[in-house]
C-alpha positions as CSV (number, residue, x, y, z in Angstrom):
1,M,-0.1,-0.1,0.1
2,E,1.1,3.5,-1.1
3,V,0.8,5.9,2.3
4,Y,1.7,9.7,2.4
5,H,2.6,11.9,4.9
6,G,1.8,15.7,5.1
7,S,4.3,18.2,6.6
8,Y,5.7,21.4,6.8
9,T,9.2,20.0,6.0
10,K,11.1,17.2,4.1
11,I,11.6,14.1,6.1
12,D,14.5,11.9,6.0
13,R,14.6,10.4,9.1
14,I,11.7,9.7,11.3
15,D,12.1,10.1,14.8
16,L,9.4,9.1,17.1
17,S,10.4,11.3,20.2
18,K,9.5,14.5,18.1
19,C,5.8,12.8,17.3
20,R,3.0,14.7,20.0
21,P,1.5,12.7,21.9
22,N,-2.6,12.3,22.9
23,R,-3.5,11.9,19.4
24,D,-6.2,9.7,18.1
25,F,-4.0,6.6,18.3
26,G,-1.3,7.9,20.6
27,R,2.1,9.4,20.0
28,G,3.4,7.9,16.6
29,F,4.1,8.5,13.4
30,Y,1.0,8.9,11.0
31,V,0.1,8.2,7.4
32,T,-2.8,8.0,5.4
33,K,-3.7,6.3,2.5
34,Y,-5.4,9.2,0.9
35,L,-3.0,11.7,-1.0
36,H,-5.9,14.4,-1.4
37,H,-6.1,14.1,2.6
38,A,-2.0,14.6,3.2
39,E,-2.0,17.1,0.6
40,K,-4.6,19.2,2.3
41,W,-3.0,19.0,5.9
42,S,0.6,19.9,4.2
43,K,-1.0,22.9,3.4
44,V,-2.2,23.6,6.9
45,V,0.7,22.9,8.8
46,G,3.0,24.5,5.9
47,K,1.1,27.7,6.9
48,K,1.7,27.7,10.4
49,H,5.5,27.6,9.3
50,Q,5.3,30.0,7.0
51,T,6.0,27.3,3.8
52,D,4.8,25.5,1.2
53,G,4.1,22.1,3.0
54,I,5.6,18.7,1.8
55,V,4.2,15.3,1.1
56,T,6.4,12.1,1.6
57,S,5.7,8.9,0.1
58,F,5.8,5.5,1.7
59,T,5.5,2.0,1.0
60,Y,3.2,-0.6,3.7
61,V,2.5,-3.3,3.1
62,E,0.6,-5.8,5.7
63,S,1.6,-9.1,5.1
64,A,2.0,-12.2,7.1
65,F,5.8,-11.5,8.2
66,V,4.8,-7.7,9.3
67,Q,2.1,-9.4,11.3
68,S,4.4,-12.0,12.9
69,I,6.6,-9.2,14.1
70,C,4.3,-6.4,14.9
71,K,1.2,-6.0,17.3
72,I,-1.4,-4.6,15.1
73,K,-4.7,-3.0,15.8
74,H,-7.1,-2.3,12.7
75,F,-10.5,-0.4,12.8
76,E,-12.6,-1.1,9.7
77,E,-15.0,2.0,10.8
78,Y,-16.0,4.1,13.3
79,N,-17.5,2.7,16.1
80,E,-18.2,2.1,19.7
81,E,-14.1,0.3,19.8
82,W,-12.3,3.3,17.9
83,L,-14.3,6.0,20.0
84,D,-13.0,4.4,23.2
85,F,-9.7,3.9,22.0
86,V,-9.6,7.5,20.8
87,V,-10.7,9.1,23.9
88,L,-8.2,6.6,25.9
89,N,-5.1,7.8,24.1
90,R,-6.3,11.9,23.9
91,D,-6.9,12.1,27.6
92,V,-3.8,13.7,28.9
93,N,-4.5,12.3,32.4
94,N,-3.8,9.1,31.3
95,P,-0.7,7.3,31.7
96,Q,1.6,7.6,28.0
97,P,1.6,5.6,26.0
98,A,-2.0,4.2,26.4
99,H,-1.5,1.0,25.0
100,D,1.1,-1.4,23.7
101,Y,0.5,-1.8,20.0
102,D,3.1,-1.5,17.4
103,I,0.8,-0.3,14.4
104,V,-3.3,1.1,14.5
105,E,-5.3,2.2,11.2
106,G,-8.7,3.3,11.5
107,P,-10.7,6.4,10.9
108,V,-9.8,9.7,11.6
109,A,-11.4,12.1,14.6
110,D,-10.6,15.3,12.5
111,D,-11.8,19.0,13.8
112,K,-15.4,18.0,13.0
113,V,-15.7,14.4,15.2
114,Q,-13.2,15.9,17.8
115,N,-15.3,18.8,18.4
116,R,-18.4,15.9,18.9
117,I,-16.1,14.0,21.1
118,D,-15.8,17.1,23.2
119,D,-19.5,17.2,23.5
120,F,-19.8,13.7,24.1
121,L,-17.3,13.6,26.9
122,S,-18.9,16.9,28.5
123,G,-22.7,15.4,28.4
124,K,-24.0,17.3,25.7
125,I,-24.7,14.4,23.8
126,T,-25.2,10.5,24.3
127,K,-22.5,8.4,22.8
128,S,-25.2,6.4,20.9
129,D,-26.0,9.6,19.2
130,F,-22.8,10.7,18.5
131,L,-22.0,7.1,17.0
132,E,-25.1,7.3,15.0
133,E,-23.4,10.7,13.4
134,L,-20.5,8.9,12.7
135,K,-22.2,6.8,9.9
136,Y,-23.0,9.6,7.5
137,H,-19.0,10.9,8.0
138,E,-16.6,11.3,5.6
139,T,-14.3,8.1,4.8
140,T,-11.1,8.7,6.3
141,H,-7.9,6.6,6.7
142,Q,-4.9,6.5,9.0
143,I,-1.5,4.5,10.3
144,C,-0.2,5.5,13.0
145,F,3.1,4.1,13.8
146,C,3.9,3.5,17.2
147,T,7.3,2.1,18.2
148,L,10.9,1.7,16.6
149,N,9.9,-2.1,15.5
150,S,7.0,-0.9,13.2
151,L,9.1,1.4,11.7
152,Q,11.0,-1.3,10.1
153,T,7.8,-2.4,8.1
154,I,7.6,0.5,5.6
155,N,10.2,2.0,2.9
156,L,10.5,5.6,3.1
157,Q,10.3,7.4,-0.4
158,I,10.7,11.3,-0.4
159,G,8.9,13.5,-3.1
160,I,6.0,12.6,-5.4
161,G,6.6,11.0,-8.8
162,K,9.9,11.3,-10.7
163,N,11.9,13.1,-7.7
164,R,11.2,10.3,-5.5
165,Y,13.8,8.0,-4.1
166,E,13.6,5.3,-1.5
167,V,15.0,4.7,1.3
168,D,14.9,0.9,2.7
169,F,17.0,0.2,6.0
170,S,16.2,-3.5,6.3
171,E,16.4,-4.9,2.7
172,S,19.6,-3.4,2.4
173,I,20.9,-5.6,5.1
174,I,18.5,-9.0,3.9
175,E,20.1,-8.7,0.0
176,N,23.5,-8.1,1.4
177,L,22.9,-11.1,4.0
178,M,22.0,-13.5,0.8
179,L,24.4,-12.5,-1.4
180,D,27.1,-13.4,1.2
181,N,25.7,-16.1,3.2
182,K,24.3,-18.2,-0.2
183,I,20.9,-18.0,1.2
184,D,17.5,-17.2,-0.1
185,E,15.3,-14.2,0.9
186,E,13.2,-16.4,3.8
187,K,16.3,-17.3,5.5
188,A,18.1,-13.9,5.4
189,T,14.9,-12.3,6.6
190,A,14.4,-14.7,9.3
191,I,18.2,-14.0,10.4
192,L,17.6,-10.2,10.5
193,F,14.6,-10.1,12.5
194,S,15.3,-13.1,14.8
195,S,18.6,-11.2,15.6
196,N,19.8,-9.4,18.5
197,T,21.0,-6.9,16.8
198,F,17.6,-6.0,15.3
199,A,16.5,-6.0,18.7
200,Q,19.1,-3.6,19.9
201,L,17.7,-1.4,16.3
202,S,14.2,-1.5,17.6
203,D,15.4,-0.2,21.3
204,E,15.8,3.4,21.1
205,T,18.0,3.7,24.4
206,T,20.5,2.2,22.0
207,G,20.8,4.6,19.4
208,F,21.1,2.1,17.0
209,Y,18.3,3.6,14.5
210,K,20.7,6.5,14.1
211,K,23.6,4.5,12.4
212,S,23.9,3.4,8.7
213,W,22.2,0.0,7.4
214,E,26.4,-0.7,6.9
215,E,27.3,-0.3,9.8
216,V,24.7,-2.2,11.1
217,Y,25.1,-4.7,9.0
218,E,28.5,-5.3,10.3
219,L,27.3,-5.7,14.0
220,L,24.8,-8.4,12.6
221,K,28.0,-10.2,10.7
222,K,29.6,-10.4,14.1
223,E,27.1,-11.3,16.2
224,M,26.6,-14.1,13.4
225,E,30.5,-15.3,14.0
226,N,29.9,-15.2,17.7
């Protein structure tokens, strides 16, 4: 799936520590499958920062392998479970993070929906009335990548069309594992994602995510030798 992130600045590295808490699905990096929604948001935040705004493109594949390494929550539509989840994450009085999912996908609580959430929380409307309203709301979509582990499942693409280039961290390591060890992709992938090196890469405190893929690959080779 090709997904998009609208921002006021160019993105060449995702830093989850810079992501704001208390959003729909908690702190994380948000994308949408709707390009026009990302373009609209980039203009909004761009105006605030006196820039034109930029849309960054990614490739995300929710494969069986991704599901095996990530804890994923998927909301098919606006419903009571979605509402309770969003309210939990948006509550500034709740501990953060409010859940332990790596990836969360579902509808967006845009400004209109958020205003009605506030009305629901203040008792101005009932939950049943609000849920009935949501049935007629415009179809929206977002995916939140909540953890460093989840970021290994997307390929970063800067720009759109001919000016796009891709940064795929794990694929470079897997390709070199295949070549150096004469093994197939399935075995190379298993080696990477079951390694202690990858575990440290997914742990923000190690700082491994700041290293180049070549540096991480050298560490992985040393681990394999031992």
